[in-house]
C-alpha positions as CSV (number, residue, x, y, z in Angstrom):
1,M,-8.3,-6.3,8.6
2,P,-9.4,-8.1,11.3
3,F,-13.2,-7.3,11.3
4,Y,-16.5,-8.9,9.7
5,H,-17.8,-7.9,6.5
6,R,-21.2,-8.9,4.1
7,L,-22.2,-7.8,0.8
8,G,-24.5,-9.1,-1.3
9,N,-26.5,-12.4,-1.0
10,I,-25.3,-15.7,0.6
11,P,-26.9,-18.6,1.7
12,H,-27.5,-19.2,5.8
13,K,-24.7,-21.6,6.5
14,R,-21.3,-21.8,4.6
15,H,-21.2,-25.1,2.6
16,T,-24.6,-25.6,1.6
17,I,-26.6,-25.9,-1.4
18,F,-27.3,-22.3,-2.7
19,K,-29.4,-21.9,-6.1
20,K,-29.8,-19.4,-8.6
21,P,-33.2,-18.4,-9.4
22,D,-32.8,-20.8,-12.4
23,G,-32.5,-23.7,-9.9
24,S,-28.9,-24.2,-10.9
25,L,-26.2,-23.7,-8.4
26,Y,-23.7,-20.8,-7.4
27,Y,-20.3,-22.1,-7.1
28,E,-18.4,-21.5,-3.6
29,Q,-14.7,-20.6,-3.5
30,L,-13.3,-20.0,0.1
31,F,-10.4,-16.9,-0.2
32,G,-8.1,-16.9,2.2
33,T,-4.5,-16.6,3.5
34,I,-1.9,-18.5,5.4
35,G,-3.4,-21.5,4.7
36,F,-6.4,-22.2,6.5
37,D,-5.3,-20.4,9.2
38,G,-5.3,-17.0,8.4
39,M,-7.8,-14.5,7.5
40,S,-10.8,-15.6,4.7
41,T,-13.5,-14.7,2.9
42,N,-16.3,-17.0,1.3
43,L,-17.2,-16.2,-2.3
44,Y,-20.5,-17.3,-4.4
45,H,-19.8,-17.1,-8.1
46,V,-21.9,-17.3,-11.0
47,H,-20.1,-19.6,-13.0
48,R,-16.5,-21.8,-11.7
49,P,-13.9,-19.8,-11.0
50,T,-11.5,-22.0,-12.3
51,Q,-12.3,-22.0,-15.8
52,V,-8.9,-21.3,-17.4
53,K,-8.9,-21.9,-21.9
54,E,-5.3,-20.7,-22.3
55,I,-2.1,-19.1,-20.8
56,L,-0.6,-17.0,-23.3
57,G,2.8,-16.4,-22.2
58,K,4.5,-14.6,-19.2
59,R,7.5,-12.1,-18.5
60,K,10.0,-11.5,-16.1
61,V,9.3,-8.3,-13.9
62,S,12.0,-8.6,-11.1
63,P,13.7,-6.0,-10.0
64,E,16.7,-5.1,-11.7
65,I,19.5,-4.0,-8.8
66,A,22.4,-1.6,-9.0
67,I,23.2,-1.6,-5.8
68,E,22.8,-5.0,-3.7
69,N,24.6,-3.7,-0.4
70,N,24.0,-0.1,0.5
71,I,24.9,2.2,3.3
72,K,24.7,5.3,1.3
73,S,21.7,7.9,2.3
74,Y,20.2,8.8,-1.1
75,R,17.4,11.2,-2.0
76,F,15.3,10.3,-5.0
77,H,13.3,12.7,-7.2
78,G,10.0,10.6,-7.5
79,F,8.2,12.9,-10.0
80,R,10.9,12.2,-12.6
81,V,9.3,8.8,-13.3
82,K,8.0,9.2,-16.5
83,P,4.2,8.4,-16.9
84,A,3.3,5.3,-19.0
85,K,-0.5,4.5,-20.4
86,D,-0.5,1.2,-18.9
87,Y,-1.3,0.8,-15.7
88,L,1.4,-2.2,-15.2
89,E,3.9,-0.5,-17.0
90,S,3.9,2.4,-15.5
91,R,4.9,0.8,-12.2
92,V,8.7,1.4,-11.3
93,P,10.5,-0.3,-8.5
94,V,12.9,1.5,-6.9
95,L,13.7,-0.2,-3.5
96,T,13.5,-3.6,-2.7
97,N,14.2,-6.7,-0.2
98,S,12.9,-10.4,-0.4
99,D,10.1,-8.7,1.8
100,C,9.0,-5.8,-0.1
101,T,9.1,-3.8,-3.0
102,I,8.2,0.1,-3.2
103,I,7.3,1.3,-6.3
104,L,6.3,4.7,-8.0
105,A,3.7,4.6,-10.6
106,A,2.3,7.4,-13.1
107,P,-0.1,5.5,-14.9
108,E,-2.0,7.6,-17.8
109,N,-4.4,5.3,-19.2
110,R,-7.9,5.6,-17.4
111,S,-8.6,1.7,-17.4
112,T,-7.2,-1.2,-18.7
113,E,-8.7,-4.1,-21.3
114,Y,-7.3,-6.5,-18.9
115,F,-7.5,-7.6,-15.2
116,Y,-5.2,-8.0,-12.9
117,K,-3.8,-10.3,-9.7
118,N,-0.6,-10.2,-7.7
119,A,-0.4,-13.6,-5.9
120,D,2.8,-12.9,-4.6
121,A,2.0,-9.9,-2.5
122,D,-0.2,-7.6,-0.6
123,E,-0.5,-4.2,-2.1
124,L,-0.6,-1.1,0.1
125,V,-1.3,1.9,-2.8
126,F,-1.0,5.3,-1.6
127,I,-2.8,7.8,-4.1
128,H,-0.7,10.6,-4.0
129,R,-2.4,12.5,-6.8
130,G,-5.4,11.6,-8.8
131,S,-8.7,10.0,-8.1
132,G,-11.0,7.4,-9.6
133,T,-12.6,3.5,-8.4
134,L,-10.6,0.4,-7.4
135,R,-13.1,-2.0,-9.1
136,T,-12.5,-5.9,-7.4
137,H,-13.9,-9.0,-7.5
138,L,-15.0,-8.2,-4.0
139,G,-16.5,-5.2,-5.0
140,N,-15.6,-1.2,-5.2
141,L,-14.5,1.3,-3.8
142,K,-14.0,5.1,-4.5
143,F,-10.3,6.7,-4.1
144,G,-8.4,9.7,-4.0
145,Y,-5.9,11.8,-2.8
146,G,-4.5,10.3,0.0
147,D,-6.2,7.4,0.2
148,Y,-4.3,4.0,1.4
149,L,-5.7,0.9,-0.5
150,L,-5.1,-2.3,1.0
151,I,-5.6,-5.0,-1.9
152,P,-5.2,-8.5,-0.2
153,R,-2.7,-11.2,-2.4
154,G,-5.0,-12.8,-4.5
155,T,-7.6,-10.1,-5.7
156,I,-8.5,-9.6,-9.0
157,Y,-9.0,-5.8,-9.7
158,K,-9.0,-2.9,-12.2
159,M,-7.7,1.0,-11.3
160,D,-10.0,3.1,-13.0
161,F,-8.6,6.5,-12.8
162,D,-11.0,9.6,-13.6
163,D,-8.1,11.5,-15.5
164,E,-4.4,11.0,-16.9
165,D,-2.4,13.1,-14.3
166,N,-2.1,10.4,-11.4
167,R,1.0,9.6,-8.8
168,L,0.7,6.8,-6.8
169,F,3.4,5.3,-4.3
170,I,2.9,1.2,-3.8
171,V,4.2,-1.2,-1.2
172,E,4.4,-4.7,-2.6
173,S,4.6,-7.0,0.9
174,R,5.1,-10.4,0.6
175,R,4.3,-10.5,3.9
176,P,0.4,-10.0,5.0
177,I,-0.4,-6.6,6.1
178,Y,-2.4,-5.4,8.9
179,T,-3.4,-2.8,11.2
180,P,-1.1,-2.6,14.3
181,K,-1.6,-5.0,17.0
182,R,-0.6,-2.6,20.1
183,Y,-3.9,-1.1,18.6
184,R,-6.2,-3.7,19.0
185,N,-7.4,-5.7,22.2
186,W,-7.5,-9.3,21.9
187,F,-10.8,-9.4,19.6
188,G,-9.5,-7.5,17.1
189,Q,-11.3,-4.2,18.0
190,L,-9.4,-1.1,17.6
191,L,-8.8,0.9,20.6
192,E,-9.4,4.2,22.0
193,H,-5.6,5.2,22.0
194,S,-5.5,4.1,18.3
195,P,-5.1,6.9,16.1
196,F,-7.7,5.4,13.8
197,C,-10.7,3.2,13.6
198,E,-13.0,1.1,12.0
199,R,-15.1,4.3,11.2
200,D,-12.7,5.7,9.4
201,I,-12.1,2.5,7.4
202,R,-13.7,2.1,4.3
203,V,-14.9,-1.2,2.6
204,P,-16.5,-2.1,-0.8
205,E,-20.1,-1.5,-1.1
206,T,-21.0,-2.0,-4.5
207,L,-20.4,-5.4,-6.5
208,E,-20.1,-6.0,-10.1
209,T,-21.7,-9.6,-10.9
210,N,-21.5,-9.8,-14.5
211,D,-22.6,-13.5,-16.0
212,E,-21.2,-13.1,-19.0
213,K,-19.0,-16.0,-21.2
214,G,-15.8,-15.0,-23.4
215,D,-12.3,-14.4,-23.2
216,F,-11.2,-12.8,-20.2
217,L,-7.6,-11.7,-19.9
218,I,-5.9,-11.7,-16.3
219,K,-2.7,-10.8,-15.9
220,I,-1.1,-12.7,-12.8
221,K,2.2,-11.7,-11.1
222,K,3.5,-14.8,-9.6
223,Q,7.6,-15.4,-8.5
224,E,8.4,-11.6,-10.0
225,E,6.8,-13.0,-13.3
226,I,3.2,-12.1,-15.2
227,F,1.5,-14.5,-16.8
228,D,-1.5,-13.7,-19.5
229,V,-3.9,-16.2,-18.4
230,V,-7.4,-16.2,-20.4
231,Y,-10.7,-17.5,-18.2
232,A,-13.7,-18.5,-19.9
233,T,-15.9,-16.0,-17.2
234,H,-15.8,-12.6,-16.3
235,P,-13.8,-12.7,-13.4
236,F,-16.5,-10.2,-11.6
237,D,-19.3,-12.5,-11.1
238,V,-19.9,-12.6,-7.3
239,V,-23.2,-12.4,-6.0
240,G,-22.4,-12.1,-2.6
241,Y,-19.6,-13.1,0.3
242,D,-18.7,-12.5,3.8
243,G,-15.8,-13.3,6.1
244,F,-12.7,-10.8,7.0
245,N,-10.0,-11.3,4.1
246,F,-11.1,-7.9,1.5
247,P,-9.7,-4.9,0.3
248,Y,-10.1,-1.6,2.0
249,A,-9.2,1.8,1.9
250,L,-8.2,4.3,4.9
251,S,-7.0,8.4,4.6
252,I,-4.1,9.5,5.6
253,H,-6.3,12.5,6.3
254,D,-8.2,10.6,9.0
255,F,-4.6,9.6,11.0
256,E,-4.9,11.5,14.1
257,P,-1.6,12.2,15.3
258,I,-0.2,11.1,18.8
259,T,1.6,14.1,20.6
260,G,2.9,14.6,24.0
261,R,5.2,17.5,26.0
262,I,8.3,15.9,24.3
263,H,9.3,14.8,21.1
264,Q,7.4,11.1,20.5
265,P,9.1,8.5,18.7
266,P,8.5,7.3,15.0
267,P,6.1,4.5,16.4
268,V,3.3,6.6,17.7
269,H,3.3,7.4,13.6
270,Q,2.5,3.7,12.8
271,T,-0.2,3.0,10.2
272,F,0.0,-0.7,9.2
273,E,2.4,-3.4,10.5
274,T,3.8,-6.7,8.9
275,D,6.4,-9.0,10.8
276,A,9.3,-7.7,8.1
277,F,8.6,-3.9,8.0
278,V,6.1,-1.0,9.3
279,V,4.3,1.8,7.4
280,C,3.8,5.3,9.5
281,S,1.6,8.4,8.5
282,F,3.0,12.4,9.1
283,V,0.5,14.2,9.5
284,P,-0.1,18.0,10.4
285,R,0.0,17.9,14.1
286,L,0.6,20.4,17.3
287,Y,4.2,20.0,17.9
288,D,5.7,19.2,21.5
289,Y,4.4,21.4,24.7
290,H,7.3,21.4,27.1
291,P,8.4,24.9,27.6
292,E,11.9,23.8,26.3
293,S,10.7,21.1,24.0
294,I,13.1,20.8,20.6
295,P,10.2,19.7,18.4
296,A,12.7,18.2,15.5
297,P,13.7,14.9,15.9
298,Y,16.9,13.6,17.3
299,N,19.7,12.0,15.8
300,H,19.1,8.0,15.9
301,S,20.9,5.2,14.6
302,N,19.9,3.2,12.0
303,I,21.1,0.0,13.0
304,D,18.4,-2.9,12.7
305,S,16.3,-0.9,9.8
306,D,16.7,0.8,6.7
307,E,14.3,4.0,6.5
308,V,12.4,5.1,3.3
309,L,10.2,8.7,3.7
310,Y,8.0,9.3,0.5
311,Y,7.3,13.6,1.1
312,V,3.7,13.8,0.4
313,D,2.9,17.3,0.7
314,G,3.8,20.6,3.4
315,D,7.0,21.8,4.8
316,F,8.8,18.6,6.3
317,M,10.3,20.4,9.2
318,S,13.5,18.2,9.5
319,R,15.2,18.1,5.8
320,N,16.5,21.0,3.8
321,D,15.1,21.3,0.0
322,I,13.0,18.3,0.2
323,D,10.3,18.6,-2.2
324,K,6.6,16.9,-3.0
325,G,7.3,13.1,-4.4
326,H,10.8,13.2,-3.1
327,I,12.1,9.7,-1.3
328,S,14.6,9.7,1.1
329,L,16.9,6.6,2.2
330,H,18.5,6.2,5.2
331,P,20.5,2.5,5.2
332,A,20.9,0.9,8.5
333,G,24.4,1.1,9.8
334,I,25.0,5.0,10.3
335,P,22.9,7.2,12.4
336,H,20.9,9.9,11.0
337,G,18.8,13.0,11.9
338,P,17.8,16.6,11.3
339,H,19.8,18.9,8.3
340,P,21.7,21.8,10.0
341,G,19.7,24.5,11.2
342,A,16.6,22.0,11.3
343,V,17.2,22.2,14.9
344,E,17.5,25.7,15.6
345,R,14.4,26.2,13.3
346,S,12.1,23.9,15.0
347,I,12.4,26.1,18.7
348,G,9.3,27.8,19.4
349,K,7.6,26.5,16.5
350,T,4.0,25.4,17.4
351,K,2.7,22.8,14.8
352,T,3.7,21.4,11.1
353,D,1.6,20.9,8.3
354,E,3.9,18.0,6.8
355,L,2.2,15.0,5.2
356,A,4.7,12.0,4.5
357,V,4.4,8.0,4.4
358,M,7.3,6.2,6.1
359,V,8.4,2.6,5.4
360,D,10.8,1.2,7.7
361,T,12.1,-2.6,6.7
362,F,14.1,-5.0,9.0
363,K,16.1,-6.4,6.1
364,P,18.2,-4.1,4.3
365,L,16.8,-2.8,0.6
366,K,18.5,-2.9,-2.3
367,V,18.8,-0.2,-4.9
368,T,17.4,-0.5,-8.4
369,K,18.5,0.6,-11.9
370,Q,15.6,2.7,-12.5
371,A,15.8,4.4,-9.0
372,M,19.5,5.8,-9.8
373,E,18.0,7.2,-12.8
374,I,16.2,9.5,-10.6
375,A,18.9,9.9,-7.7
376,D,20.6,12.4,-5.9
377,E,24.1,11.2,-5.5
378,S,25.2,14.2,-3.3
379,Y,22.6,13.8,-0.8
380,H,24.7,12.1,1.7
381,K,26.9,14.7,2.1
382,S,24.1,17.1,3.0
383,W,24.6,16.9,6.7
384,L,28.1,18.5,6.4
385,D,28.2,22.1,7.9
């Protein structure tokens, strides 16, 4: 996210002496992306952040593919993913390509003994059910229903939940995730026509600074494997940082919809972007107000992208028989549109209370074996008269 944030204590200048109260040095770390060309943050640690004691082993976590080349529309029953005690074990990949993986999770444990770092991908975690605190080496963020948590790659974190009933929709992105550039001026500030602004974005406000030595397990995901790495010092030992690379939260409830006299195209709902896919938020809004408008979306061809919709809440007016936690996949190559009767039902309606998250990818998505366990195999026939 291109804006500056400062937290804790830092020296006046970068790469200069910064002493602890006892006269010894704090240890500086540049936490950056895209080599030295992307967004970065300078952190200051109590201990050197490089002290690896042991690498215990690794395990593969690459998605198991059921359908490599897909042209069939699917509905997946997301809430049929079974809860799991462990946070990482609860993460079930359902759709994937070389740019991103879409994951469902229902973690029951309120916390974990280990820390986690995704070295491959930014993580966009949507909180469908549950609340708690995202604890990171860059500070802590409270979260609840409807929050997007943007966790940059390389962030060391824990998810502490308030109870055991949690449902998450996660997008792992091997491309950096940004706010849409058309919403920003050349300085990076969000413009007046943006459906959200910096005031809506919540940044870490509290640091955990732990001056501890011992054995600290960090599970690190790298190239579809998770390594168990033991560090000699507590990973949350940062006394301060400043820069542009840090986790943040944005509530879908703070997304202000863009409406018009006639039906607006999906890009007006865009919330995040990469150069490989976009994420959109469908929120409660007034319908189109032309006297002859058809509020339901028009049929359109998926030629360049696969469309994924995760249904969160409310009544999604273009679909029949859709419930919370359902995921629809409309693949590239065939047109799709409202279900039979949806166009007619929409005429004369003045508003919608739907809440959903959409992911449009520019490369085809592969369907995993886990997804097929919760798939509706007849969904592609649901447009027949």
